[in-house]
Backbone as numpy.savetxt, mean C-alpha at the origin, in Angstrom:
# Nx Ny Nz CAx CAy CAz Cx Cy Cz
15.54 1.68 6.52 14.48 1.37 6.52 13.52 2.80 6.86
13.46 3.67 5.49 12.64 4.53 5.60 11.49 4.69 6.49
11.14 4.93 7.22 9.46 5.78 7.78 8.76 6.62 7.36
7.57 6.21 7.18 6.63 7.05 6.56 6.17 7.88 7.66
6.73 9.08 7.71 5.72 9.88 8.86 4.47 10.28 8.52
3.39 10.68 9.57 2.43 10.71 9.33 1.62 9.82 8.61
2.18 8.81 8.12 0.98 7.46 7.46 0.79 6.66 8.98
-1.02 6.50 8.80 -1.43 5.69 9.31 -0.66 4.37 9.65
-0.93 3.77 10.83 -0.14 2.60 10.94 -1.12 1.15 11.25
-2.59 1.92 11.63 -3.72 1.01 11.06 -4.88 1.44 10.85
-5.55 0.47 10.36 -7.03 1.34 10.01 -7.94 1.15 11.41
-8.05 2.38 11.49 -8.85 2.65 13.15 -9.52 1.51 13.60
-9.53 1.33 14.83 -10.89 0.21 15.87 -10.21 -0.82 14.74
-8.95 -1.32 14.59 -9.18 -2.74 13.92 -7.46 -3.14 14.42
-7.17 -4.90 13.96 -6.38 -5.23 13.76 -5.74 -5.19 12.13
-5.93 -4.40 11.48 -5.50 -4.43 10.29 -4.16 -3.25 9.62
-3.31 -3.61 9.98 -1.97 -3.02 10.12 -1.69 -2.63 8.76
-1.34 -1.07 8.41 -0.61 -0.21 7.56 0.70 -0.48 7.38
1.25 -0.29 8.45 3.21 -0.09 8.98 3.68 -1.01 10.11
4.67 -0.92 9.67 5.48 -1.93 10.65 6.44 -0.56 11.60
6.64 -1.42 12.81 7.53 -0.21 13.44 8.97 -1.06 13.06
9.60 -1.73 12.65 11.06 -1.59 12.93 11.15 -2.93 11.54
12.56 -2.94 11.08 12.99 -3.44 10.25 13.03 -5.12 11.13
12.61 -5.83 9.87 13.29 -7.01 10.37 14.97 -7.53 9.94
15.35 -8.20 11.10 16.97 -8.22 10.47 17.20 -9.49 9.58
16.27 -10.00 9.42 16.60 -10.85 8.53 16.08 -10.75 7.13
15.96 -9.97 6.92 15.64 -9.03 5.84 13.94 -8.84 5.50
13.64 -7.68 4.47 11.97 -7.15 4.39 11.10 -8.75 3.92
9.74 -8.53 4.04 9.14 -9.47 3.61 8.87 -9.18 2.53
9.00 -10.30 1.56 8.65 -10.12 0.20 7.38 -9.64 -0.21
7.02 -8.84 -1.55 5.52 -8.27 -1.73 5.47 -9.23 -3.13
4.17 -9.79 -2.69 3.66 -11.12 -3.61 2.62 -10.34 -4.06
1.87 -10.66 -5.45 0.56 -10.54 -5.75 -0.55 -11.87 -4.92
-1.47 -11.21 -4.59 -2.67 -11.43 -3.89 -4.00 -11.24 -4.54
-4.46 -12.45 -4.87 -5.68 -12.22 -5.54 -6.69 -11.63 -4.58
-7.66 -11.04 -4.78 -8.92 -10.51 -3.99 -10.07 -10.89 -4.83
-10.41 -11.76 -3.84 -11.90 -12.56 -4.69 -13.02 -11.93 -4.11
-14.10 -11.91 -4.88 -15.44 -10.98 -4.78 -16.06 -11.42 -3.31
-16.09 -12.57 -2.72 -16.27 -12.88 -1.54 -15.90 -12.49 0.09
-14.43 -11.58 -0.34 -13.81 -11.35 0.95 -14.53 -10.31 1.90
-14.60 -10.58 2.93 -15.12 -9.67 4.24 -14.88 -7.77 3.85
-16.25 -7.31 4.28 -16.24 -6.24 4.28 -14.97 -5.44 4.74
-14.71 -6.11 5.81 -13.97 -5.44 6.92 -12.51 -5.27 6.04
-12.11 -6.33 5.55 -10.90 -6.56 4.47 -10.96 -5.89 3.27
-12.37 -5.14 3.04 -12.41 -4.07 1.61 -12.49 -2.92 2.15
-12.63 -2.36 3.45 -12.77 -1.28 3.90 -11.28 -1.21 4.02
-10.24 -2.06 4.82 -8.79 -1.87 4.96 -8.29 -1.51 3.75
-8.25 -2.51 2.59 -7.96 -1.76 1.62 -8.63 -0.37 0.89
-9.32 -0.37 0.95 -9.86 0.74 0.66 -9.31 2.12 1.17
-9.04 2.16 3.05 -8.75 2.98 3.70 -6.58 3.30 3.11
-6.09 1.96 2.99 -4.70 2.12 3.02 -4.87 2.08 1.70
-5.30 2.08 0.11 -5.31 3.32 -1.23 -5.60 4.46 -0.78
-6.45 5.12 0.05 -6.55 6.41 0.92 -5.95 7.01 1.02
-4.83 6.34 2.16 -3.39 7.03 2.62 -2.41 6.66 1.25
-1.90 6.05 0.67 -1.23 6.25 -0.20 -1.23 7.10 -1.32
-2.86 7.39 -1.71 -3.07 8.88 -2.59 -3.06 10.20 -1.70
-3.34 10.17 -0.35 -3.00 11.35 -0.18 -1.31 11.61 0.41
-1.07 10.48 0.22 0.31 10.71 0.79 1.67 10.60 -0.16
1.35 10.16 -0.84 1.90 9.98 -2.51 1.49 10.39 -3.77
-0.03 10.55 -3.89 -0.39 10.46 -5.19 -0.05 9.56 -5.90
0.67 10.31 -7.34 0.62 9.38 -8.39 2.27 9.23 -8.82
3.04 9.92 -7.66 4.51 9.73 -7.63 5.01 8.23 -6.85
6.15 8.29 -7.43 6.89 7.12 -6.78 7.33 7.08 -5.52
7.37 6.07 -4.47 7.13 6.22 -3.37 8.31 4.91 -3.04
9.00 4.96 -1.90 9.89 4.00 -1.11 9.24 3.20 -0.51
8.85 1.93 -0.63 8.57 0.61 0.36 8.83 1.08 1.70
10.19 1.50 2.43 10.07 1.89 3.49 9.37 0.36 4.54
8.87 1.27 5.52 7.71 0.86 6.45 6.73 0.21 6.32
6.09 0.18 5.38 4.63 -0.21 4.46 4.38 -1.61 4.58
3.30 -2.47 5.08 3.64 -3.24 5.27 3.19 -4.52 4.36
3.81 -5.61 4.15 4.26 -6.20 2.46 2.94 -7.30 2.24
1.92 -7.22 3.71 0.71 -7.98 3.63 -0.12 -6.93 2.79
-0.54 -5.81 3.57 -1.53 -4.95 3.06 -1.10 -4.34 1.36
0.34 -4.17 1.17 0.43 -4.06 -0.18 0.42 -5.40 -1.72
0.28 -6.36 -0.56 -0.01 -7.20 -1.47 -0.77 -7.83 -2.04
-2.01 -7.35 -1.73 -3.52 -7.27 -1.63 -3.95 -6.54 -3.32
-2.78 -5.45 -2.95 -2.84 -4.65 -4.50 -1.76 -4.62 -5.00
-0.74 -5.41 -4.83 1.04 -5.48 -5.81 0.03 -6.18 -6.95
0.52 -5.26 -8.32 0.50 -5.63 -9.70 -0.83 -5.56 -10.08
-1.85 -4.42 -9.04 -3.33 -3.71 -9.96 -2.92 -2.18 -9.51
-3.38 -2.16 -8.17 -3.47 -0.84 -8.13 -1.92 -0.57 -7.65
-0.92 -1.10 -6.59 0.08 -0.52 -6.79 1.37 -1.64 -7.86
1.81 -0.66 -8.26 2.97 -1.36 -8.96 4.40 -1.05 -9.14
5.45 -1.79 -9.48 6.96 -1.40 -9.34 7.32 -0.19 -10.36
7.69 1.11 -9.72 8.54 1.88 -10.27 9.77 1.98 -10.71
10.12 0.91 -10.38 11.35 0.85 -11.20 12.03 -0.84 -11.53
12.73 -0.64 -12.69 13.36 -2.31 -13.03 15.25 -2.33 -13.55
15.53 -3.61 -12.45 15.04 -4.70 -12.23 13.66 -4.00 -10.41
12.92 -4.98 -10.25 12.49 -4.62 -8.86 12.44 -5.78 -8.20
13.23 -5.37 -6.79 13.65 -6.41 -5.89 12.09 -6.71 -4.59
11.29 -7.36 -4.74 9.93 -7.53 -3.71 10.52 -7.68 -2.23
11.53 -7.93 -2.26 12.43 -7.91 -1.19 13.06 -7.04 0.00
13.54 -5.66 -0.73 13.57 -4.77 -0.34 13.09 -3.71 0.26
13.26 -2.68 0.99 12.67 -1.66 1.85 12.62 -0.60 1.27
13.96 -0.51 0.34 14.20 0.23 -0.35 13.36 0.78 -1.89
13.28 -0.59 -2.42 12.29 -0.56 -3.27 11.62 0.16 -3.49
11.16 0.99 -5.21 10.19 1.82 -5.18 9.44 1.43 -6.05
7.56 2.17 -5.84 6.90 1.65 -5.92 5.54 2.64 -6.79
4.88 2.60 -7.03 3.55 3.79 -7.35 2.16 3.08 -7.38
1.65 4.08 -7.26 -0.05 3.97 -7.38 -0.22 3.99 -8.72
-0.85 3.15 -8.69 -1.35 2.90 -10.66 -3.05 3.75 -10.06
-2.90 5.44 -10.59 -4.26 6.34 -9.96 -5.03 5.53 -11.19
-5.39 5.11 -12.27 -6.53 4.81 -13.05 -7.10 3.38 -12.98
-5.88 2.63 -12.55 -6.25 0.97 -11.74 -6.89 1.16 -10.20
-6.56 2.07 -9.84 -6.99 2.49 -7.77 -8.34 3.06 -8.44
-8.61 4.04 -9.46 -9.77 4.43 -9.56 -11.10 3.83 -9.41
-10.32 2.72 -10.57 -11.27 1.84 -11.00 -12.09 1.13 -9.79
-11.10 0.22 -9.19 -11.04 -0.80 -8.01 -11.87 0.44 -6.54
-11.17 1.36 -6.67 -11.48 2.35 -5.20 -11.76 3.74 -5.79
-13.07 3.72 -6.29 -13.78 5.33 -7.15 -14.13 6.46 -5.78
-14.37 5.96 -4.62 -14.40 6.67 -3.20 -13.49 7.25 -3.00
-12.09 6.33 -3.18 -11.37 6.98 -2.54 -10.70 8.65 -2.99
-11.18 9.20 -4.55 -10.27 10.00 -5.46 -11.10 11.12 -5.46
-11.89 11.55 -3.98 -12.60 12.48 -3.85 -11.94 13.93 -3.33
-10.92 13.57 -2.84 -9.93 14.29 -2.13 -8.56 14.54 -3.32
-7.40 16.03 -3.50 -6.49 15.74 -4.15 -5.75 15.17 -3.22
-4.51 14.67 -3.52 -3.14 14.24 -2.90 -3.01 15.52 -1.84
-2.46 14.99 -0.93 -2.13 16.11 0.17 -3.19 16.86 1.19
-4.20 16.56 1.37 -5.08 16.95 2.04 -5.44 16.28 2.60
């Protein structure tokens, strides 16, 4: 399992996790598409925004390996802002490639894109 060095482990001052520490010996938790409803709590929305910002700053529009990124957090964005970068895609593989759909992410999280990736 690839560990993304420099990627934030969680949203500061919260329990919203962005990365995992070690691989699950039984296999990776599958990434699924979770529906985001309009009545989500503000803290959940802040966590989504911070996670998309971290993805943008670390990977930009380039494909990236799932590695130690949290499946639960990815699942809130999967199929919309985060898409598979390979076909066939295995949602339960730590080595699966994903990509940030910048147009979809910009529409959902416009304030994230005020900086260029890598800054």
